[in-house]
TIBA-228543 format. One record per residue (C-alpha): residue in three letters; chain; x, z, y. Coordinates in nm, 2 decimals. Example, Ala and Ser with C-alpha at 12.3 -4.5 7.8 and 13.67 -1.06 7.14 Angstrom:
BEGIN
[rec "ALA","A",[1.23,0.78,-0.45]]
[rec "SER","A",[1.37,0.71,-0.11]]
//
This chain:
BEGIN
[rec "UNK","A",[0.00,0.00,0.00]]
[rec "UNK","A",[0.28,0.09,0.24]]
[rec "UNK","A",[0.46,-0.24,0.17]]
[rec "UNK","A",[0.15,-0.44,0.22]]
[rec "UNK","A",[0.05,-0.26,0.54]]
[rec "UNK","A",[0.40,-0.31,0.68]]
[rec "UNK","A",[0.33,-0.68,0.67]]
[rec "UNK","A",[0.02,-0.65,0.89]]
[rec "UNK","A",[0.00,-0.76,1.25]]
[rec "UNK","A",[-0.13,-0.50,1.49]]
[rec "UNK","A",[-0.47,-0.67,1.49]]
[rec "UNK","A",[-0.48,-0.67,1.11]]
[rec "UNK","A",[-0.38,-0.30,1.10]]
[rec "UNK","A",[-0.66,-0.21,1.34]]
[rec "UNK","A",[-0.91,-0.42,1.15]]
[rec "UNK","A",[-0.82,-0.22,0.83]]
[rec "UNK","A",[-0.81,0.13,0.98]]
[rec "UNK","A",[-1.10,0.09,1.22]]
[rec "UNK","A",[-1.34,-0.10,1.00]]
[rec "UNK","A",[-1.70,0.00,0.95]]
[rec "UNK","A",[-1.76,0.11,0.59]]
[rec "UNK","A",[-2.10,-0.06,0.54]]
[rec "UNK","A",[-2.20,-0.35,0.33]]
[rec "UNK","A",[-1.99,-0.67,0.37]]
[rec "UNK","A",[-2.11,-1.03,0.36]]
[rec "UNK","A",[-2.20,-1.15,0.01]]
[rec "UNK","A",[-2.00,-1.47,0.06]]
[rec "UNK","A",[-1.70,-1.27,0.17]]
[rec "UNK","A",[-1.57,-1.20,0.52]]
[rec "UNK","A",[-1.57,-1.52,0.73]]
[rec "UNK","A",[-1.20,-1.49,0.84]]
[rec "UNK","A",[-1.10,-1.42,0.48]]
[rec "UNK","A",[-1.28,-1.73,0.36]]
[rec "UNK","A",[-1.10,-1.93,0.63]]
[rec "UNK","A",[-0.77,-1.80,0.50]]
[rec "UNK","A",[-0.86,-1.88,0.14]]
[rec "UNK","A",[-0.97,-2.23,0.24]]
[rec "UNK","A",[-0.62,-2.28,0.39]]
[rec "UNK","A",[-0.48,-2.26,0.04]]
[rec "UNK","A",[-0.64,-2.59,-0.04]]
[rec "UNK","A",[-0.59,-2.93,0.12]]
[rec "UNK","A",[-0.95,-3.05,0.13]]
[rec "UNK","A",[-1.17,-2.73,0.13]]
[rec "UNK","A",[-1.33,-2.54,0.42]]
[rec "UNK","A",[-1.45,-2.18,0.44]]
[rec "UNK","A",[-1.81,-2.29,0.35]]
[rec "UNK","A",[-1.66,-2.41,0.01]]
[rec "UNK","A",[-1.54,-2.06,-0.08]]
[rec "UNK","A",[-1.73,-1.77,-0.24]]
[rec "UNK","A",[-1.55,-1.44,-0.29]]
[rec "UNK","A",[-1.61,-1.22,-0.59]]
[rec "UNK","A",[-1.51,-0.87,-0.71]]
[rec "UNK","A",[-1.23,-1.00,-0.92]]
[rec "UNK","A",[-1.20,-1.32,-1.13]]
[rec "UNK","A",[-1.43,-1.20,-1.42]]
[rec "UNK","A",[-1.73,-1.19,-1.19]]
[rec "UNK","A",[-1.66,-1.55,-1.09]]
[rec "UNK","A",[-1.63,-1.66,-1.45]]
[rec "UNK","A",[-1.96,-1.50,-1.53]]
[rec "UNK","A",[-2.13,-1.65,-1.22]]
[rec "UNK","A",[-2.00,-2.00,-1.28]]
[rec "UNK","A",[-2.11,-2.01,-1.65]]
[rec "UNK","A",[-2.45,-1.86,-1.56]]
[rec "UNK","A",[-2.55,-2.11,-1.30]]
[rec "UNK","A",[-2.40,-2.42,-1.46]]
[rec "UNK","A",[-2.51,-2.37,-1.82]]
[rec "UNK","A",[-2.85,-2.30,-1.98]]
[rec "UNK","A",[-2.98,-2.30,-2.34]]
[rec "UNK","A",[-3.00,-2.68,-2.35]]
[rec "UNK","A",[-2.64,-2.73,-2.23]]
[rec "UNK","A",[-2.31,-2.78,-2.41]]
[rec "UNK","A",[-1.97,-2.66,-2.30]]
[rec "UNK","A",[-1.61,-2.75,-2.40]]
[rec "UNK","A",[-1.33,-2.49,-2.38]]
[rec "UNK","A",[-0.96,-2.50,-2.46]]
[rec "UNK","A",[-0.83,-2.26,-2.72]]
[rec "UNK","A",[-0.66,-2.02,-2.73]]
[rec "UNK","A",[-0.78,-1.87,-2.40]]
[rec "UNK","A",[-0.89,-1.57,-2.20]]
[rec "UNK","A",[-1.18,-1.43,-2.40]]
[rec "UNK","A",[-1.46,-1.47,-2.16]]
[rec "UNK","A",[-1.39,-1.84,-2.12]]
[rec "UNK","A",[-1.52,-1.87,-2.47]]
[rec "UNK","A",[-1.76,-1.58,-2.52]]
[rec "UNK","A",[-1.97,-1.65,-2.21]]
[rec "UNK","A",[-2.05,-2.01,-2.28]]
[rec "UNK","A",[-2.12,-1.93,-2.64]]
[rec "UNK","A",[-2.37,-1.66,-2.53]]
[rec "UNK","A",[-2.56,-1.92,-2.33]]
[rec "UNK","A",[-2.54,-2.24,-2.53]]
[rec "UNK","A",[-2.35,-2.44,-2.79]]
[rec "UNK","A",[-1.98,-2.48,-2.72]]
[rec "UNK","A",[-1.69,-2.68,-2.87]]
[rec "UNK","A",[-1.33,-2.56,-2.88]]
[rec "UNK","A",[-1.05,-2.80,-2.82]]
[rec "UNK","A",[-0.72,-2.64,-2.93]]
[rec "UNK","A",[-0.39,-2.69,-2.74]]
[rec "UNK","A",[-0.13,-2.85,-2.96]]
[rec "UNK","A",[0.19,-2.64,-3.02]]
[rec "UNK","A",[0.37,-2.95,-3.15]]
[rec "UNK","A",[0.30,-3.13,-2.82]]
[rec "UNK","A",[0.43,-2.85,-2.59]]
[rec "UNK","A",[0.09,-2.68,-2.60]]
[rec "UNK","A",[-0.06,-2.97,-2.42]]
[rec "UNK","A",[-0.43,-3.08,-2.42]]
[rec "UNK","A",[-0.53,-3.40,-2.61]]
[rec "UNK","A",[-0.77,-3.57,-2.37]]
[rec "UNK","A",[-0.90,-3.80,-2.64]]
[rec "UNK","A",[-1.02,-3.49,-2.83]]
[rec "UNK","A",[-1.20,-3.37,-2.52]]
[rec "UNK","A",[-1.36,-3.71,-2.49]]
[rec "UNK","A",[-1.47,-3.69,-2.86]]
[rec "UNK","A",[-1.63,-3.35,-2.80]]
[rec "UNK","A",[-1.84,-3.47,-2.50]]
[rec "UNK","A",[-2.22,-3.49,-2.57]]
[rec "UNK","A",[-2.50,-3.61,-2.35]]
[rec "UNK","A",[-2.58,-3.25,-2.26]]
[rec "UNK","A",[-2.22,-3.14,-2.19]]
[rec "UNK","A",[-2.22,-2.96,-1.85]]
[rec "UNK","A",[-1.89,-2.78,-1.83]]
[rec "UNK","A",[-1.53,-2.81,-1.94]]
[rec "UNK","A",[-1.32,-2.49,-1.89]]
[rec "UNK","A",[-0.94,-2.51,-1.86]]
[rec "UNK","A",[-0.66,-2.28,-1.76]]
[rec "UNK","A",[-0.32,-2.40,-1.64]]
[rec "UNK","A",[-0.07,-2.23,-1.61]]
[rec "UNK","A",[-0.21,-2.13,-1.94]]
[rec "UNK","A",[-0.27,-1.78,-2.08]]
[rec "UNK","A",[-0.10,-1.71,-2.33]]
[rec "UNK","A",[0.14,-2.00,-2.36]]
[rec "UNK","A",[0.25,-2.06,-1.99]]
[rec "UNK","A",[0.19,-2.43,-2.03]]
[rec "UNK","A",[0.11,-2.66,-1.74]]
[rec "UNK","A",[-0.08,-2.97,-1.82]]
[rec "UNK","A",[0.11,-3.30,-1.74]]
[rec "UNK","A",[-0.03,-3.46,-1.42]]
[rec "UNK","A",[-0.14,-3.78,-1.60]]
[rec "UNK","A",[-0.34,-3.59,-1.85]]
[rec "UNK","A",[-0.49,-3.38,-1.57]]
[rec "UNK","A",[-0.60,-3.69,-1.39]]
[rec "UNK","A",[-0.74,-3.84,-1.71]]
[rec "UNK","A",[-0.95,-3.52,-1.77]]
[rec "UNK","A",[-1.09,-3.54,-1.41]]
[rec "UNK","A",[-1.17,-3.91,-1.46]]
[rec "UNK","A",[-1.34,-3.83,-1.79]]
[rec "UNK","A",[-1.55,-3.55,-1.64]]
[rec "UNK","A",[-1.64,-3.76,-1.34]]
[rec "UNK","A",[-1.76,-4.04,-1.56]]
[rec "UNK","A",[-2.00,-3.80,-1.74]]
[rec "UNK","A",[-2.09,-3.58,-1.44]]
[rec "UNK","A",[-1.93,-3.27,-1.61]]
[rec "UNK","A",[-1.82,-2.97,-1.41]]
[rec "UNK","A",[-1.46,-2.84,-1.45]]
[rec "UNK","A",[-1.40,-2.47,-1.42]]
[rec "UNK","A",[-1.02,-2.44,-1.38]]
[rec "UNK","A",[-0.88,-2.09,-1.41]]
[rec "UNK","A",[-0.59,-2.12,-1.17]]
[rec "UNK","A",[-0.51,-1.75,-1.14]]
[rec "UNK","A",[-0.14,-1.81,-1.23]]
[rec "UNK","A",[-0.10,-2.09,-0.98]]
[rec "UNK","A",[0.21,-2.06,-0.77]]
[rec "UNK","A",[0.38,-1.83,-1.02]]
[rec "UNK","A",[0.68,-1.94,-1.22]]
[rec "UNK","A",[1.06,-1.99,-1.22]]
[rec "UNK","A",[1.22,-2.17,-0.93]]
[rec "UNK","A",[1.13,-2.54,-0.95]]
[rec "UNK","A",[0.80,-2.49,-1.12]]
[rec "UNK","A",[0.56,-2.79,-1.05]]
[rec "UNK","A",[0.20,-2.68,-1.03]]
[rec "UNK","A",[-0.11,-2.89,-1.06]]
[rec "UNK","A",[-0.33,-2.96,-0.75]]
[rec "UNK","A",[-0.63,-2.72,-0.75]]
[rec "UNK","A",[-0.92,-2.89,-0.91]]
[rec "UNK","A",[-1.14,-2.82,-0.61]]
[rec "UNK","A",[-0.91,-3.05,-0.41]]
[rec "UNK","A",[-0.92,-3.34,-0.65]]
[rec "UNK","A",[-1.27,-3.34,-0.80]]
[rec "UNK","A",[-1.61,-3.30,-0.64]]
[rec "UNK","A",[-1.74,-3.10,-0.93]]
[rec "UNK","A",[-1.43,-2.89,-0.97]]
[rec "UNK","A",[-1.44,-2.51,-0.95]]
[rec "UNK","A",[-1.10,-2.35,-0.86]]
[rec "UNK","A",[-1.10,-1.99,-0.98]]
[rec "UNK","A",[-0.84,-1.76,-0.83]]
[rec "UNK","A",[-0.78,-1.39,-0.77]]
[rec "UNK","A",[-0.53,-1.15,-0.61]]
[rec "UNK","A",[-0.45,-1.00,-0.95]]
[rec "UNK","A",[-0.20,-1.23,-1.11]]
[rec "UNK","A",[0.03,-1.45,-0.90]]
[rec "UNK","A",[0.00,-1.21,-0.61]]
[rec "UNK","A",[0.04,-0.90,-0.82]]
[rec "UNK","A",[-0.24,-0.71,-0.65]]
[rec "UNK","A",[-0.51,-0.64,-0.92]]
[rec "UNK","A",[-0.61,-0.32,-0.76]]
[rec "UNK","A",[-0.77,-0.51,-0.47]]
[rec "UNK","A",[-1.03,-0.66,-0.70]]
[rec "UNK","A",[-1.08,-0.97,-0.48]]
[rec "UNK","A",[-1.12,-1.31,-0.64]]
[rec "UNK","A",[-1.29,-1.64,-0.54]]
[rec "UNK","A",[-1.41,-1.98,-0.64]]
[rec "UNK","A",[-1.36,-2.28,-0.42]]
[rec "UNK","A",[-1.58,-2.59,-0.48]]
[rec "UNK","A",[-1.70,-2.89,-0.29]]
[rec "UNK","A",[-2.05,-2.87,-0.45]]
[rec "UNK","A",[-2.25,-2.67,-0.20]]
[rec "UNK","A",[-2.54,-2.63,-0.44]]
[rec "UNK","A",[-2.33,-2.45,-0.70]]
[rec "UNK","A",[-2.17,-2.23,-0.44]]
[rec "UNK","A",[-2.52,-2.14,-0.32]]
[rec "UNK","A",[-2.65,-2.06,-0.67]]
[rec "UNK","A",[-2.35,-1.84,-0.74]]
[rec "UNK","A",[-2.40,-1.66,-0.41]]
[rec "UNK","A",[-2.76,-1.58,-0.50]]
[rec "UNK","A",[-2.66,-1.46,-0.84]]
[rec "UNK","A",[-2.40,-1.23,-0.69]]
[rec "UNK","A",[-2.68,-1.03,-0.53]]
[rec "UNK","A",[-2.76,-0.91,-0.89]]
[rec "UNK","A",[-2.39,-0.84,-0.96]]
[rec "UNK","A",[-2.15,-0.67,-0.71]]
[rec "UNK","A",[-2.37,-0.77,-0.41]]
[rec "UNK","A",[-2.06,-0.78,-0.19]]
[rec "UNK","A",[-1.69,-0.70,-0.20]]
[rec "UNK","A",[-1.50,-0.39,-0.09]]
[rec "UNK","A",[-1.45,-0.41,0.28]]
[rec "UNK","A",[-1.10,-0.24,0.28]]
[rec "UNK","A",[-1.00,-0.47,0.00]]
[rec "UNK","A",[-1.10,-0.78,0.20]]
[rec "UNK","A",[-0.88,-0.66,0.49]]
[rec "UNK","A",[-0.59,-0.60,0.26]]
[rec "UNK","A",[-0.64,-0.94,0.10]]
[rec "UNK","A",[-0.63,-1.10,0.44]]
[rec "UNK","A",[-0.29,-0.94,0.51]]
[rec "UNK","A",[-0.16,-1.04,0.17]]
[rec "UNK","A",[-0.27,-1.41,0.19]]
[rec "UNK","A",[-0.13,-1.44,0.54]]
[rec "UNK","A",[0.20,-1.33,0.38]]
[rec "UNK","A",[0.15,-1.52,0.06]]
[rec "UNK","A",[0.48,-1.72,0.07]]
[rec "UNK","A",[0.67,-1.39,0.10]]
[rec "UNK","A",[0.48,-1.23,-0.18]]
[rec "UNK","A",[0.50,-1.52,-0.42]]
[rec "UNK","A",[0.87,-1.56,-0.35]]
[rec "UNK","A",[0.92,-1.19,-0.44]]
[rec "UNK","A",[0.72,-1.23,-0.76]]
[rec "UNK","A",[0.88,-1.56,-0.87]]
[rec "UNK","A",[1.23,-1.40,-0.81]]
[rec "UNK","A",[1.14,-1.14,-1.08]]
[rec "UNK","A",[1.07,-1.43,-1.32]]
[rec "UNK","A",[1.40,-1.59,-1.22]]
[rec "UNK","A",[1.57,-1.26,-1.31]]
[rec "UNK","A",[1.38,-1.19,-1.63]]
[rec "UNK","A",[1.34,-1.53,-1.80]]
[rec "UNK","A",[1.71,-1.58,-1.88]]
[rec "UNK","A",[1.71,-1.23,-2.05]]
[rec "UNK","A",[1.44,-1.34,-2.29]]
[rec "UNK","A",[1.62,-1.67,-2.36]]
[rec "UNK","A",[1.94,-1.48,-2.44]]
[rec "UNK","A",[1.75,-1.25,-2.67]]
[rec "UNK","A",[1.60,-1.53,-2.87]]
[rec "UNK","A",[1.94,-1.70,-2.90]]
[rec "UNK","A",[2.05,-1.39,-3.08]]
[rec "UNK","A",[1.78,-1.42,-3.34]]
[rec "UNK","A",[1.72,-1.79,-3.42]]
[rec "UNK","A",[1.62,-1.71,-3.78]]
[rec "UNK","A",[1.34,-1.48,-3.67]]
[rec "UNK","A",[1.18,-1.65,-3.37]]
[rec "UNK","A",[1.10,-2.00,-3.24]]
[rec "UNK","A",[1.12,-2.00,-2.86]]
[rec "UNK","A",[0.99,-2.25,-2.61]]
[rec "UNK","A",[1.05,-2.20,-2.24]]
[rec "UNK","A",[0.71,-2.19,-2.06]]
[rec "UNK","A",[0.62,-2.43,-1.78]]
[rec "UNK","A",[0.50,-2.16,-1.55]]
[rec "UNK","A",[0.33,-1.82,-1.50]]
[rec "UNK","A",[0.49,-1.50,-1.64]]
[rec "UNK","A",[0.43,-1.52,-2.01]]
[rec "UNK","A",[0.52,-1.71,-2.32]]
[rec "UNK","A",[0.39,-1.75,-2.68]]
[rec "UNK","A",[0.69,-1.76,-2.93]]
[rec "UNK","A",[0.66,-1.81,-3.30]]
[rec "UNK","A",[0.76,-1.52,-3.54]]
[rec "UNK","A",[0.92,-1.65,-3.86]]
[rec "UNK","A",[0.94,-1.32,-4.05]]
[rec "UNK","A",[0.78,-1.30,-4.40]]
[rec "UNK","A",[0.57,-1.00,-4.31]]
[rec "UNK","A",[0.38,-1.18,-4.05]]
[rec "UNK","A",[0.33,-1.14,-3.67]]
[rec "UNK","A",[0.06,-0.87,-3.70]]
[rec "UNK","A",[0.29,-0.64,-3.91]]
[rec "UNK","A",[0.59,-0.71,-3.68]]
[rec "UNK","A",[0.40,-0.63,-3.36]]
[rec "UNK","A",[0.26,-0.31,-3.52]]
[rec "UNK","A",[0.60,-0.18,-3.63]]
[rec "UNK","A",[0.75,-0.27,-3.30]]
[rec "UNK","A",[0.50,-0.06,-3.10]]
[rec "UNK","A",[0.48,0.22,-3.35]]
[rec "UNK","A",[0.86,0.25,-3.42]]
[rec "UNK","A",[1.02,0.14,-3.09]]
[rec "UNK","A",[0.75,0.16,-2.82]]
[rec "UNK","A",[0.75,-0.21,-2.73]]
[rec "UNK","A",[0.41,-0.38,-2.69]]
[rec "UNK","A",[0.36,-0.75,-2.77]]
[rec "UNK","A",[0.02,-0.91,-2.83]]
[rec "UNK","A",[0.00,-1.08,-3.17]]
[rec "UNK","A",[-0.17,-1.42,-3.19]]
[rec "UNK","A",[-0.46,-1.26,-3.37]]
[rec "UNK","A",[-0.57,-1.12,-3.03]]
[rec "UNK","A",[-0.64,-1.48,-2.93]]
[rec "UNK","A",[-0.85,-1.58,-3.23]]
[rec "UNK","A",[-1.14,-1.82,-3.16]]
[rec "UNK","A",[-1.47,-1.88,-3.32]]
[rec "UNK","A",[-1.46,-2.24,-3.21]]
[rec "UNK","A",[-1.14,-2.37,-3.35]]
[rec "UNK","A",[-0.83,-2.26,-3.54]]
[rec "UNK","A",[-0.57,-2.07,-3.34]]
[rec "UNK","A",[-0.21,-1.99,-3.44]]
[rec "UNK","A",[-0.16,-1.67,-3.63]]
[rec "UNK","A",[0.22,-1.67,-3.62]]
[rec "UNK","A",[0.26,-1.63,-3.24]]
[rec "UNK","A",[0.29,-1.34,-3.00]]
[rec "UNK","A",[0.25,-1.32,-2.63]]
[rec "UNK","A",[0.52,-1.16,-2.42]]
[rec "UNK","A",[0.55,-1.10,-2.05]]
[rec "UNK","A",[0.83,-1.12,-1.79]]
[rec "UNK","A",[0.66,-1.06,-1.47]]
[rec "UNK","A",[0.77,-0.70,-1.40]]
[rec "UNK","A",[1.09,-0.54,-1.31]]
[rec "UNK","A",[1.27,-0.32,-1.57]]
[rec "UNK","A",[1.27,-0.58,-1.85]]
[rec "UNK","A",[1.62,-0.48,-1.96]]
[rec "UNK","A",[1.50,-0.14,-2.09]]
[rec "UNK","A",[1.23,-0.30,-2.30]]
[rec "UNK","A",[1.46,-0.57,-2.44]]
[rec "UNK","A",[1.72,-0.30,-2.53]]
[rec "UNK","A",[1.45,-0.12,-2.73]]
[rec "UNK","A",[1.35,-0.45,-2.90]]
[rec "UNK","A",[1.71,-0.54,-2.97]]
[rec "UNK","A",[1.76,-0.19,-3.13]]
[rec "UNK","A",[1.45,-0.25,-3.34]]
[rec "UNK","A",[1.57,-0.58,-3.46]]
[rec "UNK","A",[1.92,-0.45,-3.55]]
[rec "UNK","A",[1.77,-0.16,-3.73]]
[rec "UNK","A",[1.54,-0.38,-3.94]]
[rec "UNK","A",[1.82,-0.64,-4.01]]
[rec "UNK","A",[2.02,-0.38,-4.19]]
//
């Protein structure tokens, strides 16, 4: 909090400390929406709807776009609600990312999954858990496919801007597609999950309006203090992103060196972006047993691939998710190294 407030202008500090603690606007504070719109090339404040975190936005988008007669397409593996929410409303098809193709998305498989009643395709790049960023030509092909059929794209862009130096991110879908919904939040790339401020940007005014009306039955409005703090953070976004990406620059080589020490136990692929990767575990006991022994015996937590199981398609069961977005990685790697050495004896 002190670090963030130290970035505030006198006007922003007064707006935070002197604000009235009543209800805020359901759409989000006008100046905050203006600032969010500046993150995009082609969007205005009227194209932005703020939410209490990203999950509320995911719920609202699925709820207003889909109904019982609809069909949805989601990539797998993925963040759980991107699958469970569509499935709770209508029929859905999972299209798995291909680990043999750099965890990329086969657009032909998406095209084969399209039905006359397909209303929504949900994607997430940089991807959780693999860190993959879709090649630009495939991204353009997906937009063209959805435009042809009038399908909305919900793009979970919460790791946009985060990655090692030189990371090339995709253009926000709200900038390149009239039915594209760009989901973002202060939680991930900006490292400020306690603010609980997220948003969707979209050129489709009808969808924005429907989600705003639904929000009256959800959070109603955002936290006023959080909106003021988010305004400060986004005005200083380059500084904050540079700080967070520098942590990745520091941590990623440490993971690469670790995997070079154990080539018989792991298969490593450097992620395209974000702060996570999804390596393969080669041990005979399986990744579930490995992750369990690692946390119970050595206090190191990794997420086994079984966490990312899907009811819509097969997902790898020999992978685990790791993170490198926080300082202090060396301590965890030392404990993991010790665990490996102990179990190699």
